[in-house]
C-alpha positions, 0 to 999 in steps of 0.5 A: 239069558241077554238083555234085549238089544233094543233096551241098550240101543236106545240106552247108548242113543240116549246118552249119545244125544246128552253127550252132545247137547248137555255136555257139549264142552263140559270140561270133565268129557274125556274125548278118548271115550264113547257111550257103550253098554256093556255085559247086559244080562237078566237080573230078576224082572229087570237087566243089568249091565255097566254103561260107559260114557265119556264122563262117567261109568255106571251100574245101570238096572233097566226095567224089563217090563212094566213101570218099576218104582212109578212110586218112587221119586227121581233121585231116591235111594234102592238098595239092590243085592248081587252074590257080591254084597248089597249096592246102593242105586239112585232112580234116574229118569229120562224123556223117552227112556222111562225110569232106570237105576244108577249106581256109579263105578266111576266118574270122571273118567280121565284115568282110563286111556281109551275105550278098551281099557274102559270096556275091559274094566266094565267086564271085570266089573259084571264078573266081580259083581256076580261072584260070591266070594267077593261078599262082604258087608259094604257100608253105602251111605252116600255121605260116607262113601263122600269122605272117603273120596275127598280124603276126610277121616271117617266119623266115629261111633257109626254102626252099619246095618250088617256089621260095625265098621264094615268097609265102604265100597270105595275102601273095598276098591282102594284095596289091592286084589286080583282082577277076579276079585274086582269088587274088593280092590284096585285093578290089574294090568289087562290085555288093554294095558293098565286099569285105573282104581277108583279114588 
């Protein structure tokens, strides 16, 4: 089932305002890109898709009805499970938009040469996320992922809840794979040209 159009429209309008107010003049904005929702579908009681902005690309979970996560604090982390594995989301809230969950995919966005490349990547993310053959134990510990992004060595002796020395999401994104197997590796060429890989 598709996501109601007003939910994605409202989300795009919200982040359009953020771009032209809070992000005005901020150097992390890629001027070749614009705000766009991609691939939103029903997921349980909520709606899941990818939000592209000129400064980030995130998986987003929008509430379908009611006030979910009302007992949680903004910034709190929740693990959500999909056919490809478990991923850590952060609870956000904006005036007029309510609460939502976000999982970071790319930030900043300078590796995307145009909107078409960003959209192609978002579509591939949604496809890969829902394919069970992409499943592997993944460590979503924020500190570990941050160390990988910064090129620092991993700390020894940690045990993942599913498997010791399980790869982080970033490590999986660094491994060469096919486009269909997106969540385990780098992006391949598409009709939009070369797609970037997470660093």
